[in-house]
Structures are given as C-alpha cells and as structure tokens.
N, C-alpha and C positions, 0 to 999 in steps of 0.2 A: 229470286235475287241472285244475280251473277257474282261469283267469287272473283276477286282481283287476281290477275295472273301472278304466278310464282316467279319471282325474279332470281337469277343466280346470285350467289353471295359474292360480293365485291368488297374486299377489305378497305378499298379506298373510300367507300361510302360510309364506313362505320365511324369515321371520325378518329380523332387522335386518341380518345379513350379506348376505343376498340383495339386499335393497334397496340396500345400499351398492354392490354390484357393478353393479346396473342403473344407478344414478345416475352411476357412473363410465363405464360402457360407452356410454351414449347420447351424451354430449358427445364421447367419443373417436371414435365413428363419424362424428359431424358434422364434427369437426375433420379427420379423415383424408379424408373426402369432399370437404371444401372445398380441402384441399391438392392433391388429385388434380385438382379442377376448375381451380384456379389454374394448375397446371403445364400442363394441357391448353390453357387460354386463352393462356398464354405461347407455347407451340409454335404455336398457330394464328396469333398475331400475327406471329411470325417468318415463317410461311408466306405470310401476306397481304402482307408487305413484299416478299418475294421475287417473288411473283406481280405486284405492282405494278411492280417494276423490269423484269420481263419484258414487261409491257404497254407500258411506255415505250419499250423497245427496238423494239417493233413499230411505234411511231410515229416512229422515227428519233432518239430521245433515249437516249443511253447513260448510265446512272447507276451510279456505283461508290461504294464505301465501305470503311472499314477494319473493325476488329473490332466485332462486335455484342455488347453486354453487356445481359443481362436482369436486371431487378430490380423493386422496388416492392411486394414481398410485405408484408402480405397484402391490402391494399385497392386496389392499383393494379398494372397490368402495364405496365412501362416498358421500352423498347428504346433503348439508346444506340448510335448509329451513328457510328463514328469517321471524321472528316474526309471527309464525303460530297462528291461532285463530280458534275457533269452536263456532257455534251458533246452538241451538236447541230450541224447544218450551218452555222448562223449565229453560233455562239458557245460559250462555256464558262462554267461557274460552279463555284467552289470555296468551300466553307464550313467553319466550325468543327464540332465534334462536335454532332450533332443528337439530341435526346431526344424520343421519342414516348411518350405515356402515355395510358391509358384505364382506367376501372373495368372489371373482367372481366365484370360483368353489364350494362354499358352501353358496349360497345366502339365504337359508331357515333360517339360524341362523343370526338374525339381531341385532346388538348392537345399542344403542342410547344414546345420551347425551343432557341434557337440563338444565344446571345450570343457576341460575338467578331468576327472579321474575315471578311467575305464579299467575294469578288472576282468581278466579272462582266466578261467580255470578249466583244465582238461586232464584227461586220463593219460598217464604214461606208464604202461604196463599195469602193475598192481597199485601204483601210486597216483596221486593227484598233484599236479603242479599248477602254479599260479604266476601270471605275469600282470603287472600293473602299469598302465600308461597314464602319465599326467601330462596333459596337453595345454599349453598356454593359449594356443589358438588351433582349432581344428574345424575345418569346414570343407564343403565340396558341392558337387552337383551330379545329377544323373539324368540321362535321357531315357524316358520310359518307352518301352516297346510293347508289342502284343504279348511277349512272353517274359516280362520283367524288364530290367534295365538293359538297354542295348549298349550303353556306354556310360562310364562314370569317371569322375576325377575327384581326388582328395588332396588337400595340402595341410601340412602341419608345421607349426613354428614353436620353438622352445619346448621340445618334447623330452620327457624323461621316462625311460622304460626300465622297469625292474623285472628281471627274469631269474630263473634258477641258475643261470650262468653268470649273473652279475648285472650291473646297471649299464644301460646305453643312454646316451644323450644325442640329440640332433638339433642343430640350429634351424634347419629347414628341411622339409621332405615333401616332394610332389610325386603322386602316383596317378597314372592314367591307365584306364582299362578299356579296351575295345571289344566289341562282340565277337564271338567265335566265327571264323570264316571256314567254309567247307574245304577250301584249298587256297593257300596263300600265293599260288602262282609260282611255278618254278620249284626247284629242289631246295634242299637245305644248303647252308653255307659250305664253302669249300673246306675240306678237312673234317667233315662231320664224322664222328665215330661210326664204326660199322653197324652198331645197334641202332643208330639214329636214322630210321627210314623216313620217307616223306609221309609221315602219319598225319591224320586229320582228327579233329579239327584244330585250328590254329587260334590261339588266344594272345593277341598282341598286348604287351604291358610295357609302360615306360616309367622309369624311376629316375628322379633327380634329387640327390641328397647333398647337403652342405653341412660341414662342421660336425661330423659324426664321431663321437668319442666311444671307444670300446672299453669293456670292463677289464680290470687288471689281469684276469686269467686269460684273456684273449689278446693281450698286448703282444705286438709283433716286433720284429727287428727294425721295422720302419717307424715305430712309435705306436701311439694309441689313438691317433686322430686321422680320420679320412677327411681331407680338406674338401674334396669334391668327388662325387660318384654320379656319373650319368650313364644310364643303361637303357637300351631299347631291346626287348627280348620278345620272343614268340614261343609260347608253350605249345609245342606240337604233339598231338596225340590225345587220346580220350582222357579227359579229366572228370571223373565222376566218383561220387562217394561209394566206397566198397568196404564199409565197416570201419572200425576204429583205426587210428594211426598205428603202424605205417601202411596198412592195407591199401589206401588209395595211391600212395607213392609207388608201391611195388606193382600194383595193377597197371599204373601208367608206364612203368619201366618195361614190364613184360609185354605190353602192347606196342613196344617200339617207340616210346615217348622220348622226345629230345627237347632240350632247351636251346633254341636257336638265338644266339646273341647277334643281333643285327648291327649293333654299335655299342662300344664300351669305352668310357673315358674315366680314368681314375688318377687322382693326384693325392699322394700320400708320402709325406716326408720328402726324400730326394727323388722319388719315382713319379714320372708322368708317363702314362701308358694309354694308348688308344688302339682299337682294333675290332675284330669281329671273329666269330667262330661258333662252336656248338658244344654243348655239355650234355652228357647222359649219365646214367647210373649203372655201374657194372654189377656183376653177379654177387659181389661181396658188399654191395650197398655203398660203394665209394664212387666219387665223381671221376669221370674220364672225359677228355675233351681235346679239341684241336683248335688252334687260333692262329690268326695272322695279326701281328701287333707291331706298332711303332712305339719305340721306347726312347725316352731321354732320361738322363740321370742314372743310366745303368751302372756306370762305374761306382758311383756313390752307393747305389743299392747293393751291389755285390759286396762292397766293403762293409756295409752295415750287416749283411748276412754273415760275413766272416767273423766280425766282432761278436755277434750273437751266438756263434758256434753252430749255426745252421749249415754252413759250408766250411770245410777244413781249409787250411792255408794253401795246400797244393792245388786243390780244385779251384779255389778262388783266383789264384794266380793264372791258372790255365784258362779259366773263363774270361778273365780280364783281357788276356792276349787275344783270344779268339774273337770276342766281341769288339775289341778295338779294331781288328782287321775288317770286320763286317760293317762297322759303323760308317756313317757319312756325315760330312760337315766341313766347314771352312777351317783351314789351319789356325789353331789357337782359339777357335770359336766353339760354340756348343755343337755336340755331335748327337745324331739320332741313329737308331738301329731299327731296321725292318727285318723281323725274324719270325719264323713259325714257332709257336709254343705248343707243346703237347703235354697232356697229363694222362698217364696210363699205368695201371698197377701201382698207383700212388707215387709215381716217379714224375717229377717235373723236369722237362727238357727244353732247352733253347736250340732249335735245329737238331743237330745230332749230339749236342753236348748235354749230358745229364747233370742237372744242378744238384738236386737233393731229393730225398724221399719224404713225402708228406706224411703228417700224422693221420692216423685213422679218424674218420669222421663218424661220430656215434649218434647222428641225428635219429637213427633208428637202428635196430639190430636185426636185419633180415636173415633168414637162413642162408647159409652159403650154398652156392650152386656150382 
C-alpha cells in the first residue's frame, strides 16, 4: 500500500485555529527564553561578586556582607548586599546596604547606590582615627574592564562628613575617574615645579563641588563656605600601595609625582579664580606649585586677608597698588587680573610680589631631606 506524499507545512492551510496557536506559541517561547536568560544573568552576577570578593582577599582585603537580595526583573539585574564591610591592614570600612545593578545585556556598565552612613577607620601613626560620612544621596556607575573598573563616576548630595579635623558638609559633589594612561601626550603644564617630571602613568580625575562648608578650625579669611569648586586634575606618576600612610605619598613624590591641574575654578567669598598649573610635594612634605590664574575680586580678597591679620597693612597696601596696575577692565567696571601664582618654601607669591607665608601642612610628617 503506497503512502501518501508528505506535503510541506503551510500555515495558510491550518485554518484560523492553527494561526492562533502559532501566534500564541511564538511570544510564549520568547518570553520563556528571556526569563531563562534573566535568571542565568542573575546567577552569573552573584558568581562574579563572589569571585571579586575572593580576589580582594588575595590582595589582603577582607570583604564581608549580609544577605544578598536579587531583583530588578525584567530589564535590570540588581543585587542588594546587606551591610557590607571591608578590612585591611591599615583600616576598616563599614557601609549601609549596597545595591549593584546592570542591564542583563550590558553587564559591563554597573550602577550602584549606597545612601546612608559610611564609617572609615585608619591608622595614623600609633593611633586610629575615624571619619563618618552621612549621605542623603550617594550613587554612581562604573565601566568594567578586563582588569577592574576602567572608569567610574560618583555623585553625592546632602553629605555630612565628620573627621578628626572637624565636620564638613556639601550640598553636592561629583567625582569622575578615568583609567590610567601610559602617557597623556605632551608635557606637564607651564610652570611645573622642577621635581614635577613627565612621569607616568596619568590618572585623570574631575571634581565638581557645590556649597562646601569647612569646619571652624579650618575657617579662612574668606569665610567658611566654598560656593563652587570645579577641578580637573591628572595625578602623574606611579600611584601604588607601599605600606601604611604616608609611605604611598612619599613613594609617589620620590618617583617624580606631580598633580597636574588642567583647570581650576573656585568661588569663595569675594574671590573668583580660574586657572591651571601643577602641584608637587617638596622634601619637607609641603606643597609647592606654579599656576597661571585669572582673578576677580582680588581687592576685596586682599582686604579680607589684611583684616584677618594674614597680611600686614603695609604689604596689603603695596599689593593693592601692584595688582591694580596689573589688572584689566573698563573704567568703573569689574576688573580682572591675569597673574602667575607660585608656592615655594611655604611662600605664596603673585608674580614677584610675596603675599604671605603659609602654615605648615601636617597631613603627614615625613623625614626632612
């Protein structure tokens, strides 16, 4: 008995009921497939976090956390780590719940959020010191690369920082970090201190702060509030851990490290300043640098320094005359000043005019050289 020939499937011959079954089956297969894909991505994310913690342990950093909660379905994969903490030989960090999230199809770009209280403890000589940050809003993102995060960004609003030097507050703060470059192209900024060689690598960092209030003990002649600080810098030179603080800073200095200030803008009290330059650390552990700056409000600034006793009356009068001659602007209108600024041996000078001697910075106490 001959078998009937096999005819190719034709959906048009299946009737309306067959078409309906196909119309339902195809989306169903897609949905089920995506659900499987999402749960696979979530498990992979948990595995990657566990591997990262293991890698930190190999570097001497112990990371712990509480319960891990997975969520974000369908368009995000999020992991919420309860009360994470880190411990290393030089200190400890304890933070609030940390949320990590990424699109399952673009997992290299990871966003994070950790508002709340962060406590950092570190060794300072034979003592241990503590700083506590209370963040009303704290989040950011990072671009993962083959060797960790290639770049990252963090922004803070309504922050309160308690330190051994007193409390700081900030209405807003944005920090951006780019990956190290083997050579930034070209030399350092004009006026770079002699110790500031064209060292590598370069770590570009951008900071934009608004409404920063300084603690009483750091109150300046211009007040205690920085209305705006915009800073784009490049940390040039090898930046690697070399033991407890201040060993890394001293190693960076001895290798010819320099902080290249590509752009600086600051508004504080009557002072408005913008410019560029470079800063290094001298043999006594004090900052030295050279800048080119445009300044407005210089007359009011010098007067504020005189009233605070930072500059004596004679020097203030001489500086006012010199700066008035160097300034530019319409008659009777606002005047600006383009002037080189240098800091050397704790002496701050505008051009050839020495303004005053800076107080010693005791961020560390390195041996004198």
